[in-house]
N, C-alpha and C positions, 0 to 999 in steps of 0.2 A: 352298730353291728347288724341290727335288724334291717336297716335300709340297705346294707350291702346284700343281705339274703334275698330281699324282695327284688332287687335289681337283678340279681343272679337268676332268680326264678323266671323273671319276665324275659330275660335273654334266651333261657332254655326253651320256654314256650314259643317264642318268635322263631327260634331255630327249628322247632319241631314243625311249625306251621310250614315254613319254607320247604323243609324236606318232604313234608306230605304233599305239597303242591307239585314239586318236581317229580316225586314218585308217581302221582296220579297222571300227570302230563306224559310221563314215559310209558306208563302202562297203557294209556289211551292211544298213544301213537303206535304202540306195540300191537294192540288189538285191530286198529285200523289197517295197519300193514298186513296183518294176517288175513283180514276180510276182503282185501282187494287182490284179484288175481288177473292173469293174462288169458284172453279168450283163446282157446285152441282152434285149430283149423279142422273143421269137420268134414269138409267136402271130399267126397270119394269114400268115406267110410260107411260100413253097414250100420243101420240104425241102432241095433243092439250094442254094437261096439262102442258107438258114440254115446249111448246112454250110460254105459259103464264109466267112460271118461269123464263125462260132466257130473255124474253123480259123486265121484270121488273128489271133484272140485267144488262140491256144494252148489251145483247149478241144476236147473230143472229143464229137461228137453221136451218140446212139444212139436207135433207136426202142424205146419201152417197149411200145406197143399201137398197133394200127390199128383204127379204129371207123367205122361208117356215120354219115354226117352229111349233112343237107340244107342246112346253114348253110355248110359249108366245102367248097370244091372238092377234088377228089382230089389227095392229096400235099400238102395244106396242114396246117401245125402247128396243132393245136387247143389244147394246153396243154403246159407244161414243168414238171419237177419243182423247179427252182430259180426262185424269184420274180425278176422283172425289177428291176434297180437294187440287188440285193443284192451284197455284196463276196464275191468268190471267188478261189481261187488258180488260176493257169494250170495246165494239165495235168488239170484236173477232167473227169469224164464227165458230160454233161448228157443227161437222158432226156426224150423227148418223146412225145406221142400225136399220131398222124397221121391224117387223114381218108382214109377210102377212097372218099369221095364218097357218092352215094346210090344205092339200088336201089329198084325199084318192088316194092311188096308189096300184097296185097289186104287191105282193111280188115276185120277180123273183126267178127262181130255180138256186142257185149257187152251189149246190152239185156236186162234181166231178171236179170243176174248181180249178186251182191253186189260192192260196190266192190273189196274186196280181191282177189276171184278175177279181176275185170276187169283190175286192175293187172298181175297175173301174166300174163294173156292177151295184153296189150299188150306187155309185156316180151319175151315169147317171139317176138312179131312185129317187135322192134326199133322199137317205138312207145312214146310216153310219154303220161301223163295231162296234159292242158292245164288250161283253165279249168274249175272246178266250180260248178254252180249247184244250188240245192236247192228243192224244192217238196213240199207235202203231198199225199198220194194215198190214195184208199181202195181202189186195186187193188194197187199195189206195196208191198212191205214196206219197212220202214226200211232205209236205206243200200243200196237197190237201184237200178240204173241204169235210168231211164225212157227217155232219149233220148241219141243221141250224134251228133257231128259230127267228121269226115266219116261219111257213111252206110255201113252194112255193104255190102261187095262192091265199093266204090270202089277204083281203083288210086291208091295214094299213096306218096310217097317215104318210105323207111325213116327213122327218127329224127323223124318228124312228131309233133306234139302233138295229142292227141285230146281234144276238149271234151266234157264229160258233164253230163247233168241227173240228179240223184239224188233219190230219195224220202226225205222225213222221216217216212214213215208217215202214218197217219191224223191229221188235225187234232184236237187234244184240246179238247173243249168243256167249258166250266165250268157247274156246276150249283149251285143253292142246296140244301144239305142239308135234306130235309124232316124233320118231326118224326114218326118212326116208333114213338114209345112207345105202348103199349097196342094196338099192331096185331100180327097174326099173322106170324111169320117166313116162312111159306110164301108169303103174299101179297106181302110185302116183297121176297123174293127174286125173285119174278116182275117186280116193278117195276124193281129194280135191273138185272136181265138185259136188260130192254128198252132201257136206256141204257148198256149195256156196262160196268156197275158190278158190283162182286163183293164178297162178304163176306170180310174178312181173318181174323177170329177170332170164335168163338162160344163164349160161356160159359153153362152150363146150371146153374140153381139151383132147389132145391125151393120150391114155393109152393102152398098149399092153396086160396087164394082166387081165383086168376086161371086162366083156361084154359091148357093146356099149349101152349107156342109163343108166348105172348104176350111182346112185347118190353118190358123194364122199364128198360133203359138203352141208350144209343147214343153212340158216338164216331165221328166228330165230332158235335157237338150240332147241332141244327137252326139253320139260318141261316148256317152256314159254307160257303164256296165249296169245292167239290170237282170232280175230274174222274176219268177212269178209272183213274188212278194212285192215287187215294185209298185209304188203308187204313181200311175201315169195319168197326167192331167192334161186336157186340151181346151184351147179356146178356139171356137169355130164361128163363122159368120153365117148370117141369114139375110136374104133380101126382104124387106118389110112387105113388098107387094107380090111375093112369090105365092102363086095359087096353090102349090103342093104343100104349103106349110100352113094351111088353115088348121085351126084347132080341131082335134078330134079326140074322142073318148075311147079308152081301152079298159077292159075288165081284167083283173088280175085274180086268179084263184090258186091258193097254194096251201097244202096240208103239211103241217110240220110232224113228220114221222120219225120220232125219237124217243128214248126211254126216259130222258131227263129234260126238265124245263131249261130253257136257255134264252138269251137275249137275241131276238131275230130283228134284223133290219132289212128293209126292202126299199131300193132306190130305183127311180126311173130316170133314163137319160134319153133325151131327144134334143131337137133343135130348139127347144124351150129352155134347155139347160138341164141341170141335175136338180132332182127333187126327192127328198126323203119322204116316203109315203107312210112307212110304219117302222116303229123302233120300240119294242116292247118285250117284256118277259113272256115267252109262249110256252103254254102247257104241252105235254106229249099229245099227239094226234089232233091238235087244235087246227081248225080250218080257218084260213084267213082269205077274206073276199074284199078287194079294193077296187075303186075306180080312179083313173088318172086322166089328166088332160095333157096331150102331147102334140108336138108339130113334127110332121114327117115320120120317118122310121124311128122306132123306140126300141130301147134295150131295158129290160127289168132285171136287176141284180138282187139276189137274195143271199143274206149273210147270217151266219151264226157267230155271234161275236165279230171277230175280224176275218173269219174264214169264209170264202165264197162258196156257197152251196150250189147255186144254180144261176144261169143266165137264160132269160127267155126273150127271143126277138119278136117284135111286132112290126112287120113290114107293111108298107102301103099296098 
């Protein structure tokens, strides 16, 4: 009989433990579900209104930053660090960006500026780039601002967007590559210069039968479409005993006048062929002085990266 009582007591104790575990698990789950809430959308609410909402939900609201805005009234929440409708626990700190409203500022004059410099100028005035349009121009360099809206000097709210019209540089015209073979390189250079074209590479070979400077090969060949970006290469001949082609020295002096450092390359073209004289990163206002050995007339080309800055002729 006693054994039956003891067994019964053990069963009751075991059942009590199981019930306690289930009850504890249920209570814990209930507490966890109560402590997890969905993040409300605070954007567009006044700060005091948002504080009341978050306080009722057991959240703490703090200002991360205050910015000028012509879209949101002063004291309005612009953004929040926790996305709306995301699950969060009570007691969490929510950081928000609040509008200071707008102030009036003078629209700076950004016409004639490179686009990147203009963006910095606008940021310093608490303004932003708006719509961008492009047009070719023979006056304004590529990526230079031609016009702006609002106009310079206008009173506008901080945070406003400024629409710009920028230049794509000169419109590139296409040409049919002529047949320059058997023509003199000096005459061809004058023709290319007229249409803003230039020689990329010049190879000189000895030839007793043709006059010095005669073109015997060209790339691209005649009939191909080219523009001012085309790489035009010529092979010309020279007579070894031509008195006019004795070696002579020329002096090259160039000052790099720009705001930023850049890779400057200087090439000399003559009936000695092509020679790279200089190919270095050059500092603003740096003076470059070079000597070169050439045969006959010579052309010196100065590049900034791949852009031709200047051509200098050295005639006999």
